[in-house]
C-alpha positions in Angstrom: -131.5 41.1 -172.5 -135.1 42.1 -171.5 -137.7 39.4 -171.4 -141.2 40.5 -172.3 -144.0 39.0 -170.3 -147.5 38.7 -171.6 -149.9 40.3 -169.1 -153.4 39.0 -168.8 -156.1 41.3 -167.7 -158.4 39.9 -165.1 -161.9 39.2 -166.4 -164.9 38.8 -164.2 -167.9 36.7 -165.1 -171.6 37.4 -164.9 -173.6 35.6 -162.2 -176.7 33.9 -163.9 -179.1 35.5 -161.4 -182.0 35.6 -163.9 -181.6 32.0 -164.8 -181.5 31.0 -161.2 -184.6 33.1 -160.3 -186.6 31.8 -163.2 -185.6 28.2 -162.7 -184.2 26.6 -159.6 -185.3 29.5 -157.3 -188.7 30.1 -159.0 -190.8 28.7 -156.2 -188.9 30.7 -153.6 -189.2 33.8 -155.8 -192.9 33.4 -156.0 -193.2 33.0 -152.3 -190.6 35.6 -151.2 -191.3 38.4 -153.8 -194.9 37.8 -154.8 -196.3 36.0 -151.8 -198.9 37.6 -149.6 -196.8 37.2 -146.5 -193.6 38.9 -147.9 -192.0 41.1 -145.4 -190.8 43.5 -148.1 -194.4 44.7 -148.4 -194.0 46.3 -145.0 -191.5 48.6 -146.6 -192.2 48.7 -150.3 -195.2 49.3 -152.6 -196.7 45.9 -153.1 -199.0 46.9 -155.9 -196.1 48.1 -158.0 -194.0 45.0 -157.3 -197.0 42.7 -158.2 -197.6 44.8 -161.3 -194.1 44.3 -162.7 -193.4 40.8 -161.4 -195.1 39.2 -164.5 -192.8 41.2 -166.7 -189.9 39.7 -165.0 -191.3 36.1 -165.1 -192.3 36.4 -168.8 -189.5 38.5 -170.2 -186.7 38.6 -167.7 -187.0 42.3 -167.2 -186.0 44.0 -164.0 -183.9 41.0 -163.0 -181.4 43.1 -160.8 -184.4 44.7 -159.1 -186.0 41.4 -158.3 -182.6 39.9 -157.2 -182.3 42.7 -154.7 -185.8 42.1 -153.5 -185.1 38.4 -153.1 -182.0 39.2 -151.1 -183.8 41.7 -148.9 -186.7 39.4 -148.2 -184.3 36.6 -147.3 -182.5 38.9 -144.9 -185.7 40.1 -143.4 -186.9 36.5 -142.8 -183.6 35.5 -141.3 -183.4 38.5 -139.0 -187.0 39.0 -137.8 -187.3 39.4 -134.1 
């Protein structure tokens, strides 16, 4: 007699990056991504980032982009020589 087994498919979950960046990490985001001493501005167009940052803050747009910038800035600060 065959026994059937119900198979569950693994399900991931979304990380609430936007919520973190707009709440508990907000002051760090302002400093790291929008601040005048951000190391990312040595590599990226600061005027473009500063232009779209308010869209992220006010509407949550570009959240993956700003998460990547936050991670890059964190890495740059922790690995500067």
